[in-house]
Kinemage of the C-alpha trace (Angstrom):
@kinemage 1
@onewidth
@group {chain A} dominant
@subgroup {mainchain}
@vectorlist {calphas} color= white
{ca met a 1} P 114.797 90.989 117.354
{ca pro a 2} L 114.009 94.662 116.691
{ca gln a 3} L 116.631 96.627 118.585
{ca asn a 4} L 116.479 100.326 117.821
{ca gly a 5} L 119.351 100.095 115.332
{ca ile a 6} L 117.484 97.335 113.506
{ca his a 7} L 114.407 99.542 113.322
{ca ala a 8} L 116.607 102.243 111.749
{ca met a 9} L 118.044 99.800 109.198
{ca val a 10} L 114.550 98.598 108.302
{ca gly a 11} L 113.659 102.231 107.641
{ca val a 12} L 116.642 102.557 105.308
{ca val a 13} L 115.807 99.324 103.473
{ca ser a 14} L 112.200 100.471 102.975
{ca arg a 15} L 113.444 103.119 100.500
{ca gln a 16} L 112.746 100.741 97.600
{ca trp a 17} L 109.005 100.947 98.329
{ca met a 18} L 108.864 104.667 99.064
{ca pro a 19} L 108.146 107.409 96.517
{ca lys a 20} L 111.023 109.812 95.943
{ca arg a 21} L 109.914 112.851 97.918
{ca glu a 22} L 112.184 115.226 99.792
{ca trp a 23} L 112.461 114.444 103.533
{ca leu a 24} L 110.060 111.488 103.242
{ca leu a 25} L 112.658 108.766 103.825
{ca leu a 26} L 114.312 110.866 106.525
{ca gly a 27} L 110.954 110.845 108.307
{ca val a 28} L 110.610 107.090 107.836
{ca val a 29} L 114.024 106.341 109.371
{ca leu a 30} L 113.583 108.733 112.304
{ca gly a 31} L 110.009 107.534 112.801
{ca asn a 32} L 111.293 103.976 113.067
{ca met a 33} L 113.607 105.064 115.889
{ca phe a 34} L 111.305 107.503 117.680
{ca pro a 35} L 109.044 105.123 119.694
{ca asp a 36} L 111.899 103.800 121.839
{ca leu a 37} L 112.460 107.286 123.235
{ca asp a 38} L 109.888 106.248 125.839
{ca asn a 39} L 112.857 104.576 127.524
{ca leu a 40} L 113.733 108.064 128.762
{ca val a 41} L 110.548 107.914 130.828
{ca val a 42} L 111.446 104.399 131.968
{ca ala a 43} L 114.842 105.710 133.084
{ca tyr a 44} L 113.242 108.573 135.020
{ca ala a 45} L 110.743 106.200 136.647
{ca thr a 46} L 113.608 103.907 137.637
{ca leu a 47} L 115.691 106.700 139.154
{ca ala a 48} L 112.629 108.135 140.904
{ca lys a 49} L 111.859 104.655 142.249
{ca leu a 50} L 108.333 104.648 140.850
{ca ser a 51} L 106.495 101.345 140.838
{ca asp a 52} L 107.005 99.127 137.771
{ca pro a 53} L 109.142 101.480 135.591
{ca gly a 54} L 109.043 99.021 132.703
{ca ser a 55} L 105.294 99.535 132.359
{ca tyr a 56} L 105.953 102.892 130.663
{ca his a 57} L 107.660 101.206 127.700
{ca arg a 58} L 105.673 100.546 124.508
{ca thr a 59} L 102.827 102.791 125.604
{ca phe a 60} L 102.318 106.415 124.514
{ca thr a 61} L 105.024 106.444 121.820
{ca his a 62} L 103.635 103.214 120.348
{ca ser a 63} L 100.026 104.384 120.174
{ca ile a 64} L 97.998 104.836 117.008
{ca phe a 65} L 96.644 108.048 118.523
{ca thr a 66} L 100.178 109.418 118.877
{ca val a 67} L 100.844 108.629 115.211
{ca ile a 68} L 97.744 110.564 114.146
{ca met a 69} L 98.596 113.506 116.402
{ca leu a 70} L 102.191 113.772 115.138
{ca val a 71} L 101.216 113.523 111.471
{ca leu a 72} L 98.635 116.281 111.974
{ca leu a 73} L 101.243 118.379 113.773
{ca phe a 74} L 103.613 118.194 110.811
{ca tyr a 75} L 100.760 118.955 108.403
{ca ile a 76} L 100.036 122.112 110.389
{ca leu a 77} L 103.747 122.991 110.413
{ca ala a 78} L 103.865 122.548 106.633
{ca ala a 79} L 100.846 124.828 106.212
{ca val a 80} L 102.233 127.512 108.518
{ca thr a 81} L 105.722 127.500 106.969
{ca arg a 82} L 104.429 126.803 103.450
{ca asn a 83} L 107.100 124.145 103.195
{ca glu a 84} L 105.984 120.875 101.584
{ca lys a 85} L 109.045 119.109 103.035
{ca trp a 86} L 107.440 119.075 106.479
{ca arg a 87} L 104.337 117.399 105.072
{ca asn a 88} L 106.518 114.738 103.481
{ca phe a 89} L 108.484 114.353 106.697
{ca gly a 90} L 105.289 113.963 108.719
{ca arg a 91} L 103.973 111.256 106.403
{ca gly a 92} L 107.284 109.433 106.590
{ca phe a 93} L 107.447 109.843 110.360
{ca gly a 94} L 104.002 108.313 110.763
{ca ile a 95} L 104.876 105.443 108.430
{ca gly a 96} L 108.094 104.867 110.365
{ca ile a 97} L 106.307 104.654 113.719
{ca leu a 98} L 103.773 102.197 112.274
{ca met a 99} L 106.643 100.080 110.918
{ca his a 100} L 108.262 100.121 114.365
{ca ile a 101} L 105.022 99.008 116.020
{ca ala a 102} L 104.549 96.193 113.496
{ca leu a 103} L 108.077 94.887 114.065
{ca asp a 104} L 107.646 95.030 117.843
{ca leu a 105} L 104.429 93.025 117.612
{ca val a 106} L 105.834 90.342 115.336
{ca phe a 107} L 109.427 89.992 116.538
{ca trp a 108} L 109.427 91.002 120.217
{ca phe a 109} L 108.304 89.206 123.375
{ca asn a 110} L 106.521 92.087 125.107
{ca gly a 111} L 103.169 93.542 124.187
{ca val a 112} L 102.317 96.957 122.776
{ca glu a 113} L 99.626 99.301 124.114
{ca leu a 114} L 98.441 100.082 120.621
{ca leu a 115} L 95.494 102.235 121.731
{ca trp a 116} L 97.102 104.084 124.658
{ca pro a 117} L 95.722 105.859 126.716
{ca ile a 118} L 93.132 103.075 126.455
{ca his a 119} L 94.776 100.281 128.420
{ca tyr a 120} L 94.773 97.366 126.011
{ca glu a 121} L 97.994 95.449 125.392
{ca leu a 122} L 98.349 93.461 122.191
{ca asn a 123} L 100.907 90.683 122.593
{ca phe a 124} L 101.413 87.897 120.060
{ca trp a 125} L 104.042 86.298 122.359
{ca ser a 126} L 102.164 86.213 125.673
{ca trp a 127} L 102.653 82.436 125.813
{ca ser a 128} L 106.464 82.624 125.605
{ca val a 129} L 109.123 82.649 128.327
{ca val a 130} L 112.411 84.376 127.460
{ca pro a 131} L 115.498 82.518 128.753
{ca ala a 132} L 117.895 84.637 130.815
{ca trp a 133} L 120.756 84.149 128.326
{ca leu a 134} L 118.603 85.375 125.442
{ca lys a 135} L 117.436 88.384 127.452
{ca ile a 136} L 121.094 89.360 127.952
{ca leu a 137} L 121.878 89.083 124.237
{ca leu a 138} L 118.775 91.058 123.301
{ca asp a 139} L 119.794 93.826 125.681
{ca thr a 140} L 123.457 94.072 124.707
{ca gly a 141} L 122.511 93.515 121.066
{ca glu a 142} L 121.255 97.106 121.110
{ca phe a 143} L 124.869 98.262 120.822
{ca leu a 144} L 125.618 95.755 118.060
{ca ala a 145} L 122.588 96.965 116.092
{ca phe a 146} L 123.610 100.615 116.472
{ca gly a 147} L 127.108 99.746 115.260
{ca leu a 148} L 125.725 98.004 112.189
{ca tyr a 149} L 123.451 100.966 111.486
{ca phe a 150} L 126.393 103.374 111.646
{ca leu a 151} L 128.310 101.069 109.290
{ca leu a 152} L 125.362 101.186 106.876
{ca leu a 153} L 125.216 104.988 106.995
{ca gly a 154} L 128.944 105.211 106.340
{ca ser a 155} L 128.825 102.840 103.391
{ca gln a 156} L 125.909 104.723 101.832
{ca ala a 157} L 127.690 108.045 102.329
{ca arg a 158} L 130.760 106.691 100.494
{ca arg a 159} L 128.583 105.219 97.753
{ca his a 160} L 126.766 108.490 97.096
{ca asn a 161} L 129.685 110.769 97.974
{ca thr a 162} L 127.666 112.580 100.627
{ca asp a 163} L 128.454 113.724 104.175
{ca gln a 164} L 132.118 112.818 103.777
{ca ser a 165} L 133.039 114.992 106.769
{ca ser a 166} L 131.085 112.573 108.987
{ca gln a 167} L 133.084 109.476 108.045
{ca gly a 168} L 135.637 109.805 110.836
{ca ser a 169} L 133.099 110.278 113.618
{ca leu a 170} L 130.956 107.453 112.215
{ca arg a 171} L 133.887 105.023 112.360
{ca leu a 172} L 134.470 106.038 115.969
{ca trp a 173} L 130.820 105.396 116.813
{ca val a 174} L 131.037 101.978 115.156
{ca tyr a 175} L 134.054 100.995 117.262
{ca val a 176} L 132.446 102.309 120.448
{ca gln a 177} L 129.222 100.371 119.845
{ca phe a 178} L 131.008 97.100 119.108
{ca val a 179} L 133.227 97.470 122.181
{ca leu a 180} L 130.187 98.191 124.359
{ca phe a 181} L 128.415 95.136 122.948
{ca ile a 182} L 131.326 92.832 123.807
{ca leu a 183} L 132.010 94.467 127.188
{ca phe a 184} L 128.445 94.347 128.514
{ca thr a 185} L 127.769 90.865 127.108
{ca leu a 186} L 130.758 89.486 129.023
{ca leu a 187} L 129.865 91.527 132.100
{ca phe a 188} L 126.217 90.465 132.202
{ca phe a 189} L 127.020 86.782 131.724
{ca ala a 190} L 129.645 87.021 134.464
{ca ile a 191} L 127.778 88.929 137.195
{ca gly a 192} L 124.183 89.344 136.018
{ca thr a 193} L 122.031 92.355 135.152
{ca lys a 194} L 121.388 93.871 138.553
{ca gly a 195} L 123.114 96.878 140.070
{ca leu a 196} L 125.138 99.889 139.009
{ca his a 197} L 126.579 98.262 135.886
{ca tyr a 198} L 123.068 97.769 134.476
{ca thr a 199} L 122.214 101.398 135.230
{ca ile a 200} L 125.348 102.440 133.330
{ca phe a 201} L 124.304 100.142 130.480
{ca gly a 202} L 120.910 101.851 130.338
{ca leu a 203} L 122.481 105.306 130.304
{ca leu a 204} L 124.860 104.381 127.474
{ca tyr a 205} L 121.991 102.828 125.518
{ca leu a 206} L 119.958 106.037 125.765
{ca leu a 207} L 122.967 108.145 124.751
{ca ser a 208} L 123.591 105.837 121.786
{ca met a 209} L 119.960 106.069 120.636
{ca ile a 210} L 119.916 109.867 120.870
{ca ala a 211} L 123.264 109.974 119.034
{ca ala a 212} L 121.896 107.689 116.294
{ca met a 213} L 118.862 109.932 115.757
{ca thr a 214} L 121.001 113.085 115.799
{ca ile a 215} L 123.518 111.623 113.331
{ca thr a 216} L 120.667 110.503 111.059
{ca ala a 217} L 119.230 114.034 111.006
{ca arg a 218} L 122.661 115.556 110.357
{ca met a 219} L 123.269 113.076 107.507
{ca lys a 220} L 119.933 113.768 105.831
{ca gln a 221} L 121.758 114.307 102.554
{ca thr a 222} L 122.911 110.688 102.662
{ca val a 223} L 119.496 109.411 103.723
{ca glu a 224} L 117.801 111.398 100.963
{ca ala a 225} L 120.272 110.005 98.417
{ca leu a 226} L 119.385 106.381 99.167
């Protein structure tokens, strides 16, 4: 199932089909991760006790119109700064978001509002019912996927002899993600997914996602070397 870390790894693997252009693959990887930032809105809606906070997920950041707008924005930035790298990044970013949307549609159980703000949800899995045990593993698997992504970044950095100063912090992030995966899996199976512990889980997930995107941007030399 496409946890955010899996989306990032798919972006990395896609390098074999991408032309070698500066900042293009960086855009693809970050674009693959970007759509799940709408969980920040879900978190706000939850804390503000708005009705149906989950309805904000897979909406505006998963829309074709958002893809077009962001690509145009980076094209304008490239023209203003006269820096072709931003054009490449924008193309990659748009491709990455489209890859994310495709994976969500094929491998996830919830629909995507592909044409937001037009309210039309495309869901290939509308007939399915997700067992509670699988829902737990899909949730906590976010940490496992982030850990595997950090392992992949570290191995590629060693292979290409890039970003060596990041190796220590990457190993720490790997350990943290694996520990969180085990801890919350045991916790959720023991006492369920309601209450303060689930709120803490959500906060740590958001921090991990933001950290993964920040680390990816900082290790652009490694990503570009893939």
